[in-house]
C-alpha positions as CSV (number, residue, x, y, z in Angstrom):
1,S,140.1,142.6,95.7
2,G,137.3,141.9,93.2
3,Q,138.8,144.6,91.0
4,V,142.4,143.6,91.5
5,A,142.0,140.0,90.5
6,P,140.9,140.4,87.0
7,D,143.5,143.0,86.2
8,L,146.2,140.4,87.1
9,L,144.9,137.7,84.7
10,G,147.4,137.1,81.7
11,R,150.2,138.3,83.6
12,Y,153.4,137.0,84.6
13,L,154.3,136.0,88.2
14,F,158.0,135.6,88.6
15,V,159.3,133.8,91.9
16,Q,163.0,133.9,92.5
17,H,164.6,131.7,95.1
18,P,167.6,132.5,97.2
19,R,169.6,129.7,95.6
20,G,169.0,131.3,91.9
21,E,166.0,129.2,90.6
22,L,163.6,131.5,88.9
23,Y,159.8,129.8,88.4
24,V,157.4,131.7,86.0
25,A,153.6,131.4,85.6
26,Q,151.1,132.9,83.6
27,L,148.4,133.9,85.9
28,R,144.9,132.3,84.7
29,D,142.9,131.5,87.8
30,I,142.5,134.1,90.7
31,E,139.9,134.0,93.6
32,A,139.2,137.4,95.4
33,F,138.1,137.6,99.0
34,T,136.9,140.8,101.3
35,G,136.2,139.9,105.0
36,E,137.2,137.3,107.4
37,T,136.1,134.0,108.0
38,E,137.4,131.1,110.4
39,S,140.1,130.2,107.9
40,T,141.1,133.8,106.9
41,S,144.9,134.1,106.8
42,D,146.6,136.9,108.8
43,G,148.2,137.9,105.6
44,A,144.9,138.9,104.2
45,S,145.1,142.0,106.5
46,Y,148.5,143.3,105.6
47,E,149.2,146.3,103.6
48,P,148.5,146.1,99.7
49,G,150.5,144.4,97.6
50,K,152.2,142.1,100.2
51,I,152.6,138.5,99.9
52,S,151.2,135.6,102.3
53,V,151.6,132.0,102.2
54,S,149.0,130.3,104.2
55,V,149.0,126.6,104.7
56,K,145.4,124.8,104.4
57,Y,145.2,121.0,104.1
58,N,149.0,120.6,103.9
59,Q,148.8,123.1,100.8
60,P,150.6,126.3,100.2
61,L,148.3,129.0,99.0
62,I,149.7,132.3,97.6
63,D,147.8,135.2,98.8
64,V,148.4,139.0,97.9
65,S,146.6,141.6,100.2
66,T,144.6,144.2,98.5
67,G,142.9,146.3,100.7
68,V,143.7,148.7,103.4
69,S,145.9,147.7,106.4
70,G,144.1,146.1,109.1
71,R,141.1,145.1,107.3
72,S,140.9,141.4,105.2
73,S,141.2,141.7,101.7
74,C,143.0,139.5,99.5
75,I,143.3,137.4,96.0
76,T,144.6,133.9,96.2
77,L,146.5,132.6,93.2
78,R,144.6,129.6,92.0
79,G,146.0,128.4,88.5
80,G,148.2,129.4,85.6
81,D,150.6,128.1,83.1
82,V,153.8,127.2,84.9
83,Y,156.8,127.5,82.5
84,L,159.2,124.6,83.4
85,E,162.5,124.7,81.2
86,D,161.3,123.3,78.0
87,T,157.5,122.6,78.8
88,V,154.4,124.5,80.1
89,E,152.1,123.0,82.6
90,A,148.8,124.0,82.8
91,V,147.6,124.1,86.3
92,R,143.9,125.1,86.9
93,N,141.8,125.5,89.9
94,R,144.6,124.0,92.2
95,P,146.1,126.6,94.2
96,G,148.0,124.4,96.5
97,I,149.4,122.8,93.3
98,L,150.4,126.1,91.5
99,A,152.5,127.3,94.7
100,R,154.2,123.9,94.9
101,R,155.3,124.3,91.0
102,L,156.7,127.7,91.8
103,G,158.9,126.2,94.8
104,I,156.8,127.4,97.6
105,M,156.2,124.4,99.9
106,P,154.5,124.2,103.4
107,E,157.6,123.7,104.9
108,N,159.0,127.1,103.5
109,A,155.7,129.0,103.4
110,G,156.7,131.6,106.1
111,D,159.9,132.4,104.2
112,W,157.8,134.3,101.6
113,D,155.6,136.2,104.4
114,N,155.1,139.7,104.2
115,Y,157.2,140.5,101.2
116,S,156.1,143.1,98.4
117,V,154.6,141.4,95.4
118,A,156.9,144.0,93.8
119,G,160.1,142.9,95.2
120,R,163.1,141.5,94.8
121,W,161.9,137.6,95.3
122,M,158.4,137.7,93.6
123,W,157.1,140.0,91.0
124,I,154.5,140.6,88.4
125,E,155.0,141.8,84.9
126,G,153.1,141.9,81.6
127,D,150.1,143.1,80.2
128,A,146.6,141.8,81.5
129,I,144.1,140.4,79.1
130,D,141.1,142.6,77.9
131,R,138.3,142.5,80.5
132,S,136.1,141.5,77.8
133,R,137.8,137.9,78.0
134,V,137.4,137.5,82.0
135,E,134.9,134.6,83.1
136,Q,133.9,135.2,86.6
137,R,132.3,132.2,88.9
138,E,131.3,132.1,92.4
139,G,133.6,130.8,95.0
140,K,132.5,128.8,97.8
141,A,133.6,130.7,100.8
142,S,131.1,133.3,102.3
143,N,133.7,136.1,101.9
144,S,134.6,135.3,98.3
145,R,134.0,138.1,95.8
146,G,134.4,135.5,93.1
147,I,136.9,133.4,90.8
148,F,138.2,135.1,87.8
149,S,139.5,133.3,84.9
150,Y,139.9,132.9,81.4
151,S,140.6,129.7,79.2
152,D,140.5,130.9,75.5
153,Y,143.8,132.5,75.6
154,M,146.5,129.8,75.7
155,F,150.1,130.4,76.4
156,G,150.1,134.2,75.4
157,L,148.3,133.5,72.0
158,S,145.3,134.7,71.1
């Protein structure tokens, strides 16, 4: 998970809803986790590349499994630049708000469970930022491998 997170920074997450809405966010803030705690979601043990949406404190969190099936390892998408029609909203360090801006709510969290992150409903495209631009800070959870982000690369411009 600690190797996957920085490789996704700068890439674009696309979320296609069944009614046709398409949401897009450039990923800017991702936390990596390995191992289990009391609050680890079941989806952290899915095969690599599977999405799970857990709900914590009534906030939906988008997780992508990164390890071996049956072993807890995942990333949580914490922030990004969300493209909304004519505007861009910067969501930082707010994983529940990011999921909501992408149209994923607590009441529909189960609809996204166990899909491939390279699938029809959600996928990632684009190039990652150069690793030299990645910032890493410590996460609070005992199983956090770090929070990876970048702040000097705004809206795809250098």
